[in-house]
C-alpha positions in Angstrom: 146.7 50.0 134.1 147.1 53.3 135.9 147.9 56.8 134.7 149.9 58.4 137.5 148.9 61.9 136.4 145.2 61.0 137.0 145.9 59.9 140.5 147.9 63.0 141.2 145.3 65.4 139.8 142.6 63.5 141.8 144.7 64.1 145.0 145.0 67.8 144.1 141.2 68.2 143.5 140.5 66.6 146.8 143.1 68.5 148.8 143.7 71.9 147.0 145.0 73.8 150.0 146.9 71.0 151.7 150.7 71.1 151.6 151.7 68.7 148.8 155.5 69.1 148.9 158.2 70.8 151.0 161.7 71.2 149.7 164.5 73.4 150.9 162.2 75.7 152.9 159.6 76.1 150.0 156.1 74.7 150.2 153.7 74.0 147.4 150.0 73.2 148.1 148.3 70.6 145.9 146.7 73.5 143.9 150.1 75.2 143.4 151.8 71.9 142.5 149.0 70.9 140.1 149.3 74.3 138.3 153.1 73.9 138.0 152.6 70.4 136.6 150.1 71.7 134.1 152.2 74.6 133.0 155.2 72.3 132.7 153.3 69.9 130.5 151.9 72.7 128.3 155.4 74.1 127.9 156.7 70.8 126.7 153.8 70.2 124.4 153.8 73.6 122.8 157.5 73.3 122.0 157.3 70.0 120.2 157.6 67.3 122.8 155.5 64.4 121.6 154.0 61.2 123.0 156.7 58.7 124.0 159.6 61.2 123.5 162.5 60.9 125.9 163.6 63.9 127.9 167.1 63.9 129.4 167.8 65.8 132.6 170.7 66.0 135.0 168.3 65.9 137.9 168.6 67.8 141.2 166.2 67.3 144.1 163.7 70.1 143.7 159.9 70.8 143.4 160.4 71.4 139.7 162.0 68.0 139.3 159.0 66.4 140.9 156.6 68.4 138.7 158.5 67.1 135.7 157.8 63.5 136.7 154.0 64.1 136.7 154.1 66.4 133.7 155.9 63.7 131.6 153.3 61.2 132.9 150.5 63.4 131.8 151.7 63.7 128.2 153.0 60.2 127.9 156.7 61.2 127.7 159.6 59.5 129.4 162.4 61.0 131.6 166.0 59.9 131.5 167.4 61.4 134.7 171.1 61.3 135.4 173.5 62.3 138.2 174.2 66.1 137.6 177.8 65.5 138.5 178.4 63.0 135.7 181.3 64.0 133.4 180.0 65.3 130.0 181.3 62.2 128.1 179.4 59.9 130.5 176.3 62.0 130.2 176.4 61.9 126.4 176.8 58.1 126.5 173.9 57.7 128.9 171.6 60.0 126.9 172.5 58.0 123.8 171.6 54.8 125.5 168.4 56.3 126.6 167.4 57.6 123.2 167.1 61.1 124.5 165.5 63.6 122.1 165.1 66.7 124.4 167.2 68.1 127.1 166.3 69.9 130.4 169.4 71.2 132.3 171.0 74.0 134.2 173.1 76.7 132.5 176.3 75.2 133.9 175.6 71.9 132.2 175.2 73.5 128.8 178.4 75.5 129.4 180.3 72.4 130.3 178.9 70.6 127.2 180.1 73.4 125.0 183.7 72.9 126.3 183.5 69.4 124.9 182.0 70.1 121.5 178.4 70.5 122.5 175.7 67.9 122.9 173.7 66.5 120.0 170.0 67.0 120.8 167.4 66.7 118.1 164.6 68.4 119.9 164.2 71.2 122.4 166.5 72.3 125.1 165.2 74.0 128.3 167.4 76.0 130.6 166.3 75.6 134.3 168.1 78.6 135.6 168.5 81.9 133.6 169.1 81.9 129.9 171.4 80.2 127.5 171.7 80.5 123.7 169.5 78.1 121.8 167.5 77.1 124.9 164.0 77.9 126.2 164.2 79.5 129.7 162.3 77.7 132.4 160.7 81.1 133.3 158.6 80.7 130.2 156.6 78.1 132.1 154.8 80.9 133.9 153.3 82.1 130.6 151.7 78.7 130.0 148.1 77.8 130.9 147.6 76.3 134.4 144.8 74.1 132.9 145.7 70.4 132.6 146.3 69.4 129.0 144.2 66.4 128.1 146.1 63.8 126.2 144.2 60.8 124.9 145.5 57.3 124.4 147.7 57.1 127.5 147.1 53.8 129.3 150.0 53.4 131.8 152.1 51.1 129.6 154.2 54.0 128.5 157.8 54.2 129.7 157.9 56.9 132.4 161.5 56.8 133.7 164.7 55.2 132.4 166.9 54.6 135.4 170.5 54.0 134.5 172.6 51.2 136.0 176.4 51.1 135.4 176.0 54.7 134.1 179.5 55.9 135.0 181.6 52.9 134.0 180.9 50.4 131.3 177.9 50.4 129.1 174.8 52.0 130.7 171.8 49.7 131.1 168.6 51.8 131.0 166.1 50.2 133.4 162.7 50.7 131.7 160.0 51.7 134.3 156.6 52.3 132.9 153.8 54.3 134.6 152.3 51.1 135.7 155.6 49.9 137.1 155.8 53.0 139.2 152.2 52.8 140.3 152.5 49.1 141.3 155.7 49.9 143.3 154.1 52.9 145.0 150.9 51.1 145.9 152.8 48.0 147.2 154.8 50.1 149.6 151.8 52.2 150.6 150.0 49.0 151.6 153.1 47.3 153.1 153.9 50.2 155.4 150.3 51.5 155.9 150.9 55.0 154.4 147.9 57.2 154.8 146.9 60.8 153.9 148.1 61.8 157.3 151.7 60.8 156.6 154.6 63.1 155.8 157.0 61.1 153.7 160.7 62.0 153.5 162.8 61.4 150.4 166.5 62.1 151.1 168.2 60.3 148.3 168.8 61.6 144.7 165.8 61.9 142.5 167.6 60.3 139.6 167.4 57.0 141.5 164.2 54.9 141.7 164.0 55.0 145.6 163.5 58.8 145.8 161.1 58.7 142.9 159.0 56.2 144.7 159.1 58.2 147.9 157.7 61.3 146.2 155.2 59.5 144.1 153.7 57.6 147.0 152.4 60.6 149.0 151.3 62.6 146.0 149.0 59.9 144.5 147.1 59.5 147.8 146.9 63.1 149.1 149.7 62.8 151.7 152.7 65.3 152.0 156.1 64.8 150.4 159.2 66.1 152.1 162.2 66.3 149.8 165.7 67.0 151.0 167.8 68.8 148.4 171.0 67.2 149.8 171.8 64.9 152.7 173.9 65.3 155.8 173.0 63.6 159.0 172.4 67.0 160.7 170.1 68.2 157.9 168.2 64.9 157.9 167.6 65.0 161.7 166.6 68.7 161.7 164.3 68.0 158.8 162.6 65.1 160.5 162.0 67.2 163.6 161.0 70.4 162.0 158.8 68.9 159.2 157.3 66.2 161.5 158.3 63.4 159.2 156.3 60.2 159.9 157.7 57.7 157.3 160.9 57.3 155.2 163.0 54.7 153.5 166.6 55.6 153.9 169.8 54.0 152.7 171.8 52.3 155.4 174.8 54.5 154.9 172.7 57.5 155.8 171.2 55.8 158.8 174.7 54.9 160.1 175.7 58.6 160.0 172.4 59.6 161.7 173.0 57.0 164.5 176.3 58.7 165.3 174.5 62.0 166.0 171.7 60.6 168.2 173.5 60.4 171.5 172.5 63.2 173.8 170.1 64.7 171.2 166.4 65.4 171.8 164.1 62.5 171.0 162.7 62.2 167.5 159.0 61.8 168.2 157.2 62.1 164.8 158.5 59.0 163.1 156.2 56.0 163.2 158.1 53.8 160.7 161.5 53.8 159.1 162.9 51.4 156.5 166.6 50.7 155.9 167.5 50.0 152.3 170.4 49.6 149.9 172.9 47.6 152.0 172.9 45.7 155.3 172.8 47.9 158.4 175.3 47.0 161.1 173.4 45.4 164.1 174.7 47.8 166.7 173.8 50.7 164.6 170.3 49.3 164.1 169.9 48.8 167.8 170.9 52.3 168.5 168.4 53.7 166.0 165.5 51.5 167.3 166.2 52.6 170.9 166.4 56.3 170.1 163.8 56.7 167.4 161.0 54.6 169.1 159.3 53.6 165.9 158.8 50.5 163.8 162.1 49.7 162.1 162.2 47.6 158.9 164.9 46.5 156.6 164.2 45.6 152.9 166.1 43.9 150.1 165.6 44.6 146.4 167.3 46.0 143.3 166.4 48.8 140.9 165.2 46.2 138.5 162.9 44.4 140.9 162.0 47.0 143.6 161.5 45.5 147.1 161.5 41.7 147.3 161.8 41.1 151.0 161.0 43.1 154.1 161.4 42.5 157.9 160.1 44.3 160.9 162.8 43.9 163.6 160.4 44.5 166.5 158.4 41.5 165.4 161.0 39.1 164.0 163.2 38.8 167.1 164.9 35.6 166.1 165.7 36.8 162.5 167.8 39.8 163.3 170.5 39.1 160.7 167.9 38.5 157.9 166.6 40.9 155.3 163.2 39.4 155.7 160.6 37.3 154.0 159.1 37.8 150.6 156.6 40.6 150.2 153.1 39.7 148.8 153.5 38.5 145.2 157.3 38.1 145.3 159.2 34.8 145.3 162.9 34.1 145.9 165.1 31.2 145.0 168.9 30.7 145.4 170.8 29.5 142.4 174.1 27.6 142.4 176.8 28.1 139.8 175.4 25.4 137.6 171.8 26.7 137.8 170.6 24.2 140.4 168.4 25.5 143.2 170.4 25.7 146.4 169.4 23.9 149.6 168.5 25.6 152.9 171.3 27.8 154.3 173.4 27.2 151.1 174.8 30.4 149.6 174.2 31.1 145.9 172.9 33.9 143.6 169.6 35.5 144.7 167.0 35.2 141.9 163.4 36.5 142.2 160.0 36.9 140.6 157.7 39.8 141.3 154.9 41.8 139.9 157.1 44.9 140.6 159.8 43.9 138.2 160.8 46.4 135.5 159.9 46.3 131.9 163.4 45.2 130.9 166.5 47.2 129.8 165.5 49.7 127.1 167.1 48.8 123.8 168.9 45.9 125.4 166.4 43.0 125.3 169.1 40.4 124.9 171.1 41.7 127.9 168.0 41.6 130.1 167.1 38.1 128.9 170.6 37.0 129.9 169.8 38.1 133.4 166.8 35.7 133.5 167.1 32.1 134.7 165.5 29.3 132.7 162.2 29.6 134.7 162.1 33.4 134.3 163.5 34.4 137.7 165.6 37.6 137.6 169.2 36.9 138.6 170.2 39.9 140.8 173.9 39.4 140.9 173.7 39.3 144.7 174.6 36.4 146.9 172.6 35.0 149.8 170.7 32.1 151.3 167.3 31.1 152.6 166.6 29.6 156.0 164.1 26.9 156.8 161.4 29.6 157.2 162.0 31.2 153.9 163.8 34.3 155.3 166.5 35.7 153.1 170.1 36.4 154.3 172.3 38.7 152.2 176.0 37.8 151.7 177.2 40.5 149.3 177.5 41.2 145.6 178.5 38.3 143.4 181.2 40.5 141.7 182.6 41.4 145.1 183.1 37.8 146.1 186.8 37.2 147.1 188.3 34.0 145.7 191.6 33.3 147.4 193.4 30.1 146.4 190.2 28.8 144.9 188.2 29.3 148.1 185.2 31.7 148.3 185.4 34.4 151.0 182.2 36.5 151.6 183.2 40.0 152.5 180.3 40.3 154.9 181.7 37.5 157.1 185.0 39.4 157.5 183.3 42.8 158.0 180.9 41.5 160.8 184.0 40.2 162.7 186.0 43.5 162.4 183.0 45.6 163.3 182.9 44.0 166.7 186.0 46.0 167.6 185.0 49.1 169.6 187.3 51.4 167.7 186.0 50.6 164.2 183.4 52.9 162.7 183.1 51.0 159.4 185.1 48.7 157.3 185.0 46.9 153.9 186.6 43.7 152.9 187.7 43.4 149.3 189.8 41.5 146.8 193.5 42.5 146.5 195.7 41.1 143.6 198.2 38.5 144.7 200.7 36.6 142.5 200.5 33.4 144.4 196.8 33.1 145.3 195.3 35.2 142.5 193.7 37.5 145.1 193.7 37.8 148.9 191.4 39.4 151.5 192.1 43.0 152.1 190.5 45.3 154.6 189.8 49.1 154.6 189.0 50.4 158.1 187.7 53.7 159.2 188.1 54.4 162.9 185.7 56.3 165.2 186.9 59.9 166.0 189.5 60.1 168.7 190.1 56.3 168.8 193.2 54.4 167.6 193.9 50.9 166.5 197.0 49.1 165.4 197.1 46.7 162.4 198.3 43.9 164.7 195.3 44.3 166.9 193.0 43.7 163.9 195.0 40.7 162.8 194.8 39.1 166.3 191.1 39.7 166.5 190.5 38.1 163.1 192.8 35.2 163.9 190.7 34.4 166.9 187.3 34.7 165.1 187.8 33.8 161.5 188.9 30.8 159.5 192.4 30.7 158.0 191.3 31.5 154.5 189.2 34.5 155.7 192.2 36.3 157.3 192.9 39.8 155.9 196.4 39.8 154.3 196.4 43.6 153.9 194.8 46.2 156.2 194.5 49.8 155.3 193.3 52.6 157.6 191.4 55.2 155.7 189.7 58.6 156.5 186.7 57.7 154.3 185.5 54.9 152.0 184.6 55.6 148.4 180.9 55.7 147.9 178.4 56.1 145.0 175.6 58.7 145.1 173.4 56.3 147.0 176.0 55.9 149.8 177.0 52.4 148.9 180.7 51.6 149.3 182.2 50.9 145.9 184.2 47.7 146.8 185.3 47.0 143.3 187.2 50.3 143.4 188.8 49.8 146.8 192.0 48.1 145.6 192.7 51.1 143.3 191.5 53.6 146.0 193.9 52.4 148.8 196.9 52.5 146.4 196.2 56.0 145.2 
């Protein structure tokens, strides 16, 4: 078992004057960040936060947020981070599901809560910017000791972060990630991608999601440097990579697709040695453009928040597996389950299920719900569809809930999307289910065009007629200026039918 705070403080002791973290133009050395972590931990302890208490925070990407992760680890507390743009009602529901006792938030959040009858918090409230009645100003942290508080009894089994899934609609499911979970995930990726103390690791996704948390933990427990973007645009990302000499990052595919559009005619990016695409499949032409322009190892991974990374592929090495999301990482296993629970054959599509030492500790307070997601042999059922080839490489076919069933026949959105993306004028597209009285649902298509190019509906229909089966043909085609996405950049396909009609 590992205490993350021990590893961080060891890094700080060995590299006191080395830059530990950069964010939005501000740099903290390891000494400065360790002092902030200590002061933060002392502030919490001196105001009644106890071992295994849960701290809710609408979390922005900042050095203070990273310090909170290690401060909580040091005192054995847990963080419940949420999207700071969540409506108050959803925030309250999420905090209730996460058993939040204390709150750390900006003044604007407290003001918004007050408009809706306040928020019921049993413990302390900290105001991150300025002052607010009934809260402790974050400025009070400077009055605390910079000496690390020593807390006995912490062994790494303590919950460190509750990451919410289905947090904005439906019942939130808090994914329970212990300190040991976070350690094992960080170390697995450090080894897999050969991260060293010389690396400058970029996190450009929200810190309330497990990917960004992993990307800041990885460098800080081995003495490397963390680069944290407060917000993402492709311009900001590219400038940051160049100016901060980023060497490694894991980025979501939606971000990389936007970056690829900017690369033509731009100066070469020379610092990157390895980049990993995550979250959703990257369109092959986009990937090819990135590989040719970035001149670094390029990987794609598959995983979920519950399982972390399950498969990985280096496209420069696996030349004949270019549509795969890779083979299993060390310690992980994948099987494909059919509707009746039988294991699928080679190249047969079913639900992706997996085992891994990186899997989460369950859903906090929802043991039965988590157990329902386990197959009879203990494999975690991801809710994703895919298949394995004869060499054990995994191919992703989409989310199970996004499967289109038209007239009783399964249509996999990715098959339709791959076809339409071959059209030169198409920037991105999404196939989705659209209600139909006769067939139950039909294939619909939302298409975003490249700037300055045009395309008629009939041209899309002809292209699909030539390249797809009858049951895969889109019955409805919508041209849109943008596609609805969540905070991680994933297209929200289950909301597309409502989106195109609004």
